[in-house]
N, C-alpha and C positions, 0 to 999 in steps of 0.2 A: 324672864317673861316667856310664856308659852302661848302660841297662837295656832288656831286651826279654823278651817271653813267647813260649813255644812250646808247642803242644799235641802231646803224644806220639801219633804215628799208628801206630807199629810194634805189631803184635799182641802181641808179647812184652814190650813196654815197654823200659826200660833194663835189659838183661841184660849178662852178662860181656863179650862181644866188643865191642859198641858202647860200653860204659862204658870199657873200656880204650883204645879209639880216641879217645874224647872227652877222656880224661885226657891222652893224648899231644898232642892239639891244644892243650889248655889250658896244658900245660907249655912250649909253644913261645913263650909270651909272659911278659913280666915283670910285667904287671898282676895285681892280685888279682882272681880270678874266683870268684864265688859262685853256686851253684845253689840254688834253693828249690823245694820241692814238698811237698805234704801237711803243711804247717806246720813243716817242717824247713829249715834252711839249712846248706849244707856247702861246703867248699873243693873246687872243681872239679879240683884237681890231685892229689887223693887218691882212689885207686881204691875203697878200702873205704867212704869217705864217699859217693861217688857211688852205689855199690850200695845203701847204707843208706837212700837216699831211697825206694826201693820204688816208683819211678815206673812206672805201668802205662799201657796204651793209654788215651787220653782225658784223662790227667792234664795239668795246666797246669804247665809248668816255667818258673820265673822265673830269668833270667840277669842278673847284674849284674857289670860290669867296671869296675875303677878303677885307673888308672895311665897311664904315658906312652904305651903302645901300645894303649890301649883301643879306638880306632876299628878298627884292624886285627884285634884279638882278637874284637870283636863280629861283624865280617864273617865271620871264619873259623868261629866257633862257630855262627852262624846258618846258614851254608852247610853245615856238617857235620850239624847237627840236621835240616835239611830234606832232606838227601840220605840220611841213615841212620836216623833215628828218626821 
């Protein structure tokens, strides 16, 4: 299992467009990907779940990845988050 934290820097937080793109990135991997924020943990492959986190600017997003392609998934998610959120 791989884990990392990311602080949301986007002024709007995780809103519809980047949430949809994040889900697309997550769905590209077979590993189980979980996002945690504000005391909630959700499946990163489900749009409604990601939106339900209510992650605003400055919030700490915890990402955990478990599975056969966890290394590649972590790298892709980390890159996506730093470039978009």
